[in-house]
N, C-alpha and C positions, 0 to 999 in steps of 0.2 A: 670456345676458347677465343679470346681477343687477339688482335694482331700483335700487341706488345708481348702478351704471354707466349705466343707462338715464336716470336723472334728470340725471346729469352731462352725458350726450350731448345731452339736450333743452336743458339750460341753455346749453351751448356753441352749439347751433343757434340758440337765441333771441338770444344775444349777437351772433352773426354777422348775423342778420336785422336787429338794431338798427343795426349799423354800416352795412350795405348801404342800409337805409332812410335813414339820415342822409346818406350820400353822394348818393343820388338826390335827396333833398330839397334839398341844396345846389345840385345841378344845376338843379333847378326854380327856385330863387332866382336863379341866374345868368341864366336865360332871362327871368325877370320883370324883372331889371335891364335887360336888352336891350330888353324891351318898353317900359319906362319911358323909356329913352334915345331910342329911335326913335319912340315914340308908338304910339297904338292903331291906326294905319294898318297896323301889322305883323300885326294880326289880320284876320279876314275879316268882322268886324262893320262895318256901314256905317249910313248914316242911316235906311234903311228896316228894318234889323234891328239895332237898337242894343244888344240883349242877345244873348248867345250861349252857348257851352259853359260859361263860368264861372257864369252865373246858373242854367243847367240843373243844374250840380253843387251850387250853393247850395241850390236847392229840394230836391234829393235828400237832402243831408246834414242839412238842418233836419228833414226827415221821419225820417231814420234816428235822429236825436238824440231827437226828441220821442217816437217810438215806444218807444225803449229806456227812457226815463224813466217812461213811462206804465205799462209792464208791471212796472216795479220798484216804483212807488208804489201802484198799485191794491190789491195784497194788504195792505199796511200800513194804508191808509186804511179799508178795509172789513173788516179783520180776517179775511181768508180765507187759505187756504194758498197759498204762493207757488210758485216753480218750482225747488225743490231748492237753495235758498240761493244763487242766482246774482244776487241783487239788487245786490251791490256791483259785479259784473262789468258788469251792465246800466247802472249809473250811470256807471261810468268810460267805458264805450263811448259813452254819451250825451255826456259831457263832451268827449271827443275829436272826436266828430262835430260838436258845436257850434263848437269851435275851427276845424275845417275849413270849416264853413259861413261863418264870419266871414272866414276866409282867402280864400275864393273871392270874397267881396264886395270885399275889399281889392285883389286882383289885377285885378278888373274896373274899379277906379277908374283913370282916366287920370292923376290926380295925387293920390296918397295923402297927400302932405304937406299937402293942403288939407282933410283930414278934419275938422279943428277948425271949418271953416266950417259943418258940419252942426249944430253946437251953438251957434255964435256967431250964426248966421242961421237958426235952426230954424223950419221951417214946421209947426206942430203940427196943421194940417189935412191933412197929407200922410200917406198910409198908409206911405210909405217911412220917415218919421220915427217912426211908431208901431212899425214893425218893428225899427228900430235900438234903441229904448228897451226893448222887450219882450225882444229877443234878448240884450241886455246883462244885463238883470235875470235872465233865464233861466239864463245861464251862471253867474252869481253864486249863484243858488239851487241849482243842480246841485252846485256845489262844496261849499256849506254842507251840503247834504243828504248828500253822501258823507262829509264830516267827521263829521256827527252819527251816521251809521250805523257808522262805525269806532269812535267813542267808546262806543256802546252795546255793541259786541262786546268792548271793553276794560273794560267794567263801570264806565264813568265818566259815561255819559249818562243821559238821561231818556227813557223809552219814550213818554211823553205828548208831549214836545217833538218826538221823531222822527216821531210820527204827524201832528202839526201840520205839520211840514216836508214830509212826504210829501203831505199834502193841498195845500199851497202849490205843491209841485213838479208835482203832477198838473194843477192849474189853469193853471200857467205853461206846461206842455207843450202843453195844448190851445190856450191863447191864442197862443203863438208861431206855431203853424202856421196858425191861423185868420187872424191878422194878415198872415202871409206870403201867404196866399191873397187877402186883400183888396188887396194891391199890384196883382194882376192883375184880380181880379173887379170892382173899382170903376172900371175903365177902359172906359167905354161905347163908345169908339172902336174897340175890338177885339171883334168878334163872338164869337170862341171863348172869350174870357176873361170876358165880361160875363154872369155867371150867379150867382144867389144860392146855387147848389149848390156853388160852388167851395170854400167854407170847410169844410163837412162832408166833401167829397171829399178835400181835403188831409189832414184828420185821419184819415180811413179809410186813406189811402195811408201815412200816418206809422205807424199801428198795424201795418200789414202789413209794411212795409219794416224798421221798427225791431225788431219781433219776429224777423223773418228774420235780421237782422244779429246779434242776441243769440244766436240759435240757432247760427249759423255759428261765432261766437267760442266759445261754450260747448262745442260739440261738438269744436272744434279743441283746446281746452284739455283736454277729457276724453281725446281721442286721445293727447295727449302725456303724459298722466298728471298734469297740473298740478292738476286737480280731479276729484272724484268726482261723477257726475251719475246719479241713478237713472232707470230706464226709464220709470217713471210720470210723472216731470216732463217728460221728452223727449216722451212721447206726448201729454201735456196741451198742450205748446207747439205740437206738430205739428197737433193738432186745431184749436187757436186760429188757427193760420196759415191753415188752410182756411176757417174762418169769416170772418176778415178779408178774404181774397181774394174770397169770395162777396159780401161787403158792398161792397167796392171796385168790383167789376164791376157790381153792381146800380146804384150811383150813376152809373157811366159810361153804362149802358144808359138810365137815366132822362134823363140829359142829352142823349144822342143822339136819343132819341124826341121830346123837347121841341123840339130844334133842327130835326129832319128831318120832323116831322109836316106833312102837306099844309097849305099856307097859312102856315107859319112861315117866318121869315127865315133859318134856319140850314141849309138844305138843302145849300148849298155846303160848309159845314163837314163835314157827314156824308160827302159825296162825297169831300172832300179826305182824310178819314181812311180810308174803306173802299176806295176805288179810285183815289185821287189820289196826290200826292207823298209823303204820310205813311202810305200803306197798309202798307208794310213794318213800321213800328213798331207800328201798330195791331194787325195780325194776330199779330205776335210777342207783344205784351202779352196778347192774348186767349188764344192757345195756351198760353203759359207759365202763365197763371192757371188754365186748365182742367187742365193737367198737375199743378199744385200741389194743386188740390182733390182730384184722384184719389189722389195720394200721401197726402194728409192724412186723407181719409175712408175709404180702403180699408185695413182692418187688416193684410192680408198685405203691403202695400207700405210700411208704416211701419217701415222699417229705417233704421238710422243713415245709411247711404250715400245712400239715396233721400231721406231727410229733409233732408240737406245739399243735395242737388240741388234739392229743392223750395224751400229757403230762398234759394239762389243765383238760381233762376229768378224768385222773387218780387222780389228786389232789381233784377234786370235788367228785369222787367216795369214796375216803377215808374220806372226810368230811361227806358224807352221812352215812358212816359206823360209824363214831364217834357219829353222832346224834342218830343212831339206838342203839348203845351200851349204851350211857348215859341215854337217855330217856327211852329206853327199860328196863333198870334196875329199874327204878322208876315206870314204867307204870302200873305194876301189884302190887298194894300195898299189903304188907304183914302185915299191921297194920290196924285193923278194928275199932279202937276207934274213934268216931266222933271228939273228942276234938283235936286230933292230927292235923287235917287239918284246924282247925279254925285259924283265924288271921285277920288282917286288910284287907279291900276290896282292890282290885287292882285299879289303877288309870284308868281314862276313856280310854286313849290310850292303856294302858296295857290290859284292859278288851277286847278291840276290837281285839288285836292280839291273846289273849287267845281264843276268840270265833272263830277266823279264824283257830285256831289249831284244832277245832272240838273236837274229843275225846282224843287228846293228853293231858297228864297230865301237860305239860309245853310248853309254847312258850315264847320267849324272849320279854322283854319290849323295847320300843323305847330307853330308857336310856341305856340298855345293848347293843343294836345294835350300838348306838353312841359311847360308850366307846370302843367297839371292833374295829370300824372303826378308832378311834384314835390310838389304839395300833398298828393296821396294818400300819397306816401311819408312825408311829415311826420306824417300820421295814423297810419300803421303804426308809425313811430318812437315816437310818444307812447303808443300803445296798448300796445306791447310793453314800453316803459320802465315804464309803470304796473304791468303784471303782474309785472315784475321787482322793482320798488322798493316797491310798496304792498301791504299785507296784504289782498288781494282774494279769497283763497281762502275758500270756505265754511267756517264753523266746524264742526268734527266734533261 
């Protein structure tokens, strides 16, 4: 097969993927409309577990976004070598993830037509309001940063301006994840959330998952012949993936030691994670992290296929961590009044999933899963559309 034929085949495949993603996204929108019409009772969220899969995905995609922008901006800010010219790919991936993060917040709202209330009656002492402001500014900064990067390559921009924008983007990336962490970490009523370590922990998770996602996307584009990516850049990113994994697990270990040390008040949290309802997610996260470090640090294992595996395992590990964090914060109820947990019965399918969750306080309903799939499809649609329509290939 000739090179031109291969490129044509990849182009057709990309177009088909865009169409399929658009159709699935429309299906997700239809499910969301059903949720709006029937109310949040169609989800498995209740009074004692007011946040669920949508907010888990919000946390995950804020991290994926922030991490991607950080690894794109750091080389420019500090004048060091980058990762084989994939900066534009990382920025566009970051923008798509930010849009999805906002999308998950929107579908979590019971009445999105009242979003204007957030601004008309804003409570500036609330971390939720801080996050809305920072996330909105972050999206704008990301778009401007990508625009400035494209102008530089077209010979129309200023390198000084780009470096300043990269510095602003770096600060915004750290800020958006720190503020997101404060939404949980400043709630003293939830033992698992109330820790000063949550901000740095969120940033470390963002670095890990964001780098992993950029690696997956870059290697997929390399596989299809869309971009050229040298082995040295892949190796550098793989090693960095291992370092970020070690840092993230270190923060987790520090938090668990502080909570579970004799005389501390968090021993129940440690037990919940290591041998209780959330043990599956905890041990999967730990095992995936150890496997990732082995692949990243052992030279004979740093092959493209295994590096992709390590990157996928890293994203899944952070997904497990987000599940642990959100459900763990609600798992040990601090309200003992029976009436608080009363409400309409779950649907048949919702009850089946709830039963499968065993002693977990929350498991998502089929509707929630369907909406999440739709939002993810929207992300795939935007990502592929950008690769097709924007000049994101590294300059030769």
